[in-house]
Every structure is written in C-alpha cells, then in structure tokens.
C-alpha positions in Angstrom: 143.3 -123.5 -71.8 146.9 -124.3 -72.5 147.3 -127.0 -75.1 150.3 -129.3 -75.5 150.6 -131.1 -78.8 151.7 -134.7 -78.5 154.6 -135.5 -80.8 153.5 -137.4 -83.9 155.9 -140.3 -83.1 154.3 -141.0 -79.7 152.2 -144.2 -79.6 152.4 -144.9 -75.9 151.4 -142.8 -72.9 153.1 -143.8 -69.6 151.4 -142.6 -66.4 152.7 -141.9 -63.0 150.0 -142.2 -60.2 150.6 -140.1 -57.1 150.3 -136.4 -57.9 149.5 -137.2 -61.5 146.3 -139.2 -61.6 145.5 -138.9 -57.9 146.3 -136.3 -55.2 149.3 -136.6 -52.9 148.0 -135.2 -49.6 145.9 -138.1 -48.4 148.8 -140.5 -48.8 151.3 -138.3 -47.0 149.0 -136.9 -44.2 146.8 -139.9 -43.4 147.8 -143.2 -45.0 151.5 -143.2 -44.1 150.9 -142.4 -40.4 148.3 -145.1 -40.3 150.7 -147.7 -41.7 153.2 -147.0 -39.0 150.5 -147.4 -36.4 149.2 -150.7 -37.7 152.0 -152.6 -39.4 152.9 -154.6 -36.3 149.3 -155.8 -35.9 149.2 -156.8 -39.6 152.4 -158.8 -39.2 151.2 -160.6 -36.1 148.0 -161.6 -37.8 149.7 -162.9 -41.0 153.1 -164.0 -39.7 152.7 -167.7 -40.4 151.4 -167.2 -43.9 153.8 -168.0 -46.8 153.1 -164.7 -48.5 154.0 -162.7 -45.4 157.2 -164.7 -45.0 158.1 -164.0 -48.6 157.6 -160.3 -47.9 159.8 -160.6 -44.8 162.5 -162.4 -46.8 162.4 -159.6 -49.4 162.6 -156.9 -46.7 165.6 -158.8 -45.1 167.4 -158.9 -48.5 166.8 -155.2 -48.9 168.1 -154.6 -45.3 171.3 -156.5 -46.3 171.8 -154.3 -49.3 171.2 -151.2 -47.1 173.7 -152.3 -44.4 176.2 -149.6 -45.6 173.7 -146.8 -45.2 173.8 -144.6 -42.1 171.1 -145.6 -39.6 170.1 -148.8 -41.6 168.0 -151.2 -39.6 168.9 -154.9 -39.9 166.5 -157.8 -40.0 168.2 -160.9 -38.5 167.9 -164.1 -40.4 165.8 -166.9 -38.8 167.8 -169.6 -37.1 165.9 -172.3 -38.9 165.5 -174.5 -35.8 162.1 -173.1 -34.8 163.4 -171.5 -31.7 163.1 -167.9 -32.9 160.8 -165.6 -30.9 158.2 -164.4 -33.5 157.6 -161.1 -31.6 161.3 -160.3 -31.7 161.5 -160.9 -35.5 158.3 -158.9 -36.0 159.7 -156.0 -34.1 162.8 -156.1 -36.3 160.7 -155.9 -39.4 158.5 -153.1 -38.0 161.7 -151.1 -37.1 163.0 -151.6 -40.6 159.6 -150.5 -42.2 159.7 -147.4 -39.9 163.2 -146.6 -41.0 162.4 -147.0 -44.7 159.2 -144.9 -44.4 161.0 -142.1 -42.5 163.2 -141.7 -45.6 160.3 -142.0 -48.0 161.9 -144.9 -49.7 160.4 -146.6 -52.7 161.9 -150.0 -52.5 160.1 -153.0 -54.0 160.2 -154.8 -50.7 158.4 -152.0 -48.8 155.9 -151.4 -51.5 155.1 -155.1 -51.9 154.3 -155.5 -48.2 152.1 -152.4 -48.3 150.2 -153.7 -51.3 149.5 -157.0 -49.5 148.3 -155.1 -46.5 145.9 -153.1 -48.6 144.6 -156.2 -50.4 144.0 -158.0 -47.1 142.0 -155.1 -45.7 140.0 -154.7 -48.9 139.1 -158.4 -49.0 137.9 -158.2 -45.4 135.1 -155.9 -46.7 136.0 -152.9 -44.6 134.8 -150.2 -47.0 131.2 -149.0 -46.6 130.4 -145.4 -47.1 132.0 -142.8 -49.4 134.6 -140.5 -47.8 134.0 -136.8 -48.0 137.1 -134.7 -47.8 137.6 -130.9 -48.2 138.5 -129.2 -51.4 141.0 -129.5 -53.2 141.2 -133.1 -51.9 137.6 -134.1 -52.8 138.6 -135.5 -56.1 140.9 -138.1 -54.6 141.8 -141.2 -54.0 144.4 -143.0 -53.8 148.0 -144.0 -54.7 150.0 -145.9 -52.3 147.8 -148.9 -51.8 148.7 -149.9 -48.2 146.9 -150.7 -45.0 144.4 -147.9 -45.6 141.5 -150.3 -46.0 141.1 -150.7 -42.3 141.5 -146.9 -41.9 138.6 -146.5 -44.3 136.5 -148.5 -42.0 136.9 -146.1 -39.1 136.5 -143.2 -41.5 133.4 -144.6 -43.1 134.9 -145.1 -46.6 133.8 -146.4 -49.9 135.5 -149.1 -52.0 135.7 -146.9 -55.1 138.7 -144.7 -55.5 138.6 -141.3 -57.2 141.0 -140.1 -59.8 141.3 -136.4 -60.8 138.2 -135.8 -62.8 140.1 -135.2 -66.1 141.9 -138.6 -66.0 139.5 -141.3 -67.0 137.8 -139.3 -69.9 141.3 -138.4 -71.3 142.5 -142.0 -71.1 139.3 -143.2 -72.9 140.0 -140.6 -75.6 143.6 -141.7 -76.0 142.6 -145.3 -76.3 140.0 -144.4 -78.9 142.7 -142.6 -80.8 144.8 -145.8 -80.9 147.2 -144.9 -78.1 148.6 -147.5 -75.7 148.4 -146.6 -72.0 150.7 -148.0 -69.4 151.2 -147.2 -65.7 154.6 -146.9 -63.9 154.4 -146.4 -60.2 156.5 -147.1 -57.1 153.5 -148.9 -55.8 153.4 -152.6 -56.6 151.8 -153.8 -59.8 149.3 -155.8 -57.7 148.3 -152.6 -55.8 148.0 -150.6 -59.1 145.6 -153.2 -60.5 143.5 -153.0 -57.3 143.3 -149.2 -57.7 142.3 -149.2 -61.4 139.9 -152.1 -60.8 137.9 -150.3 -58.2 137.5 -146.7 -59.3 134.4 -144.5 -59.2 134.2 -145.2 -63.0 134.1 -148.9 -62.2 136.7 -151.4 -63.3 138.9 -149.5 -65.8 141.7 -152.0 -66.0 140.7 -152.5 -69.6 141.9 -149.0 -70.3 145.5 -149.9 -69.2 147.7 -152.0 -71.4 150.2 -152.9 -68.7 151.8 -152.0 -65.4 155.4 -151.4 -64.2 156.8 -151.0 -60.7 160.2 -150.8 -59.2 161.0 -154.4 -60.2 161.9 -152.9 -63.6 164.0 -150.2 -62.0 163.7 -147.1 -60.0 161.8 -144.1 -61.5 164.8 -141.7 -61.2 167.1 -144.0 -63.3 167.1 -143.5 -67.0 167.7 -147.2 -67.6 164.3 -148.0 -66.2 162.6 -146.2 -69.1 164.8 -148.0 -71.6 163.7 -151.3 -70.1 160.1 -150.2 -70.2 160.3 -149.4 -73.9 162.0 -152.7 -74.6 159.2 -154.5 -72.7 156.5 -152.7 -74.6 158.3 -153.3 -77.9 158.8 -149.7 -79.0 161.5 -147.0 -79.0 161.8 -144.6 -76.1 160.8 -141.7 -78.4 157.5 -143.4 -79.0 156.6 -142.8 -75.3 155.2 -139.8 -73.5 155.6 -139.9 -69.8 153.4 -137.9 -67.5 154.7 -137.3 -64.0 154.7 -134.6 -61.3 158.3 -135.4 -60.2 161.1 -133.5 -61.9 163.7 -136.1 -61.1 161.6 -138.7 -62.8 161.0 -136.4 -65.8 164.8 -135.8 -66.1 165.6 -139.6 -66.0 162.9 -140.3 -68.7 164.1 -137.5 -70.8 167.7 -138.8 -70.6 166.5 -142.1 -72.0 164.9 -140.3 -75.0 161.3 -140.4 -73.7 159.0 -137.4 -74.3 157.9 -135.8 -71.0 155.2 -133.6 -69.6 155.3 -132.5 -65.9 151.8 -132.5 -64.4 151.1 -129.6 -62.0 148.3 -130.5 -59.5 147.1 -128.9 -56.2 149.4 -130.1 -53.4 152.3 -131.3 -55.6 155.8 -130.2 -54.8 156.7 -126.9 -56.4 159.0 -126.6 -59.4 162.0 -124.3 -59.7 162.0 -121.6 -62.3 164.5 -123.6 -64.4 162.2 -126.6 -64.2 159.2 -124.6 -65.3 161.2 -123.3 -68.2 162.7 -126.6 -69.2 159.8 -129.0 -69.0 156.4 -128.9 -70.8 153.8 -128.4 -68.1 150.1 -129.3 -68.0 147.5 -129.0 -65.2 145.0 -131.4 -66.7 145.2 -134.4 -69.1 142.6 -132.6 -71.2 145.4 -130.1 -72.2 147.1 -132.8 -74.3 146.3 -132.6 -78.0 146.8 -135.7 -80.1 147.8 -135.0 -83.7 145.0 -137.3 -84.9 142.4 -135.6 -82.7 139.5 -133.8 -84.4 
C-alpha cells in the first residue's frame, strides 16, 4: 500500500465529497437526469412557499449576472401586482435550471434549490429499502443532494447513504489524533449535513467540525481557500485538502494549502503531468499522520 505522510504542520483536513468520499457515477447517470424530469413538478408543488420564492429570487439574481453569457436563460422579475401567470414564471425557472445543469454549473443558487428539493423528498418519508447497485458503485451514495429522494422511492431505496468504505474509519482516526475535519462541496451546507447525518454509519455529523459551500467562493478559485483558513482560524499551510479534481487542487495549492488528489473508480482521468505534480492516493487509509503509531 502506498503511504502519503501528512506534513507535520497540518492540523485540518478539508474534504471534497463527490469523487472523494462518494462515487460520481450515480450523480451523473441517474440523479441529474431525474432532476431535469421533476423540477417543474417540485416548483408547482412549492411555488407559494417563502423558501421556494427565496430560491427563485436567488436564481433570478444569478440569471442577471449570467446575462452576458452565450445562451444564458433569463428569469423575468415578477410584476408585483399579482397578475403574473405562475406557470409562465415556473417555466422560466425550469428553463434556467436546465441551462445551468447542461453546463454542469456549481452556482449557489442552483445547489440551494437542489438541496431543498432533496430535503422535501426525504421528509416525505420516501426511502424504504436499500438500493443494490453493481460494482464498483455498490459502495456509494451520494453527493449532490437533490430531488433524488423521490427517485429512491421508485427504485426502492434506503435512507442511509454509503461512503467509500475507507472514509468513516479514517475520519474517526484523524479525529482521535486531534485533527479537525471540514467539508467543502459545491452542494449546499444544508445538503451536506443531511448526507453526513444519514449515513450507513449513522449520524456522523459529530465527526465534522464545519461545512463550506460556494457561498465562501468557488472551488477553483484560490481565494476561497484563503477565506476557509481565515474562517477556521488557521494558516493555509495548516490545511490538507483532499479532492479528485485537479483544478480544485491547483487553486488550493496556489493559496498555500497542502493537497492530495484522490483517485477513485469512475473519476475523471489525470494527465501525466498531473500525476507527476500532485500527491495521489486511492484510499484515505493511505494517509499517514506523523503522530500515528
């Protein structure tokens, strides 16, 4: 087994989710298509609720910021006189969500709506029996907490989500060694907490010291990692970031953060230069803490 020694100055381990703690394929191949098929129904059911309207306002603000982009889909402002046709407004939101998802965007507005969709489905009690999926996906689930709760109903799913089998034991070991553990994902903080609160290991939120999403900045921007260090109250060189995405690794590295790229089944391939440049691990168990015995 390859062993990567964690630098002595590291006191914080920052975790990506998709492709790092959970597999990618289920999200890309099943969840995203399902969201596209069901977002209109969700909006129709929750349109009058204040939370849904907040989501729409955030999506509209994002649409205004995106207006200079090729193919951007606008969301018209409400007239304020109550004469707006809800279905017309809903269709504009749906079209915008489709456009953002077609570009695999990670905007806070999109992720917030998806997180609220997932929470609504989960609270409805739609999860019943454990999903069985073929290897190498059998160790999943799940990153991008979206509308998949309803999908799980038709698939016969369970309300406990699987991480890669090395993840939870390693995090427990890190905590016992005095490390702080934080999560940084494009998925909303609320969605992250739902995931970690309903794992096959039970509620493991106690193992996580805090959560960050794109409200602090995008993961491919070095400034985001500086902000995270400031929020935690440490230097960037006190952080080890684990991710499967080389652009995120480069941004973190630029900020002075230590980085290890996680190579998992189904993840995007790395170039030869990336393989040479970054420290690589295939399991969290390959990390060796200086204080480990």
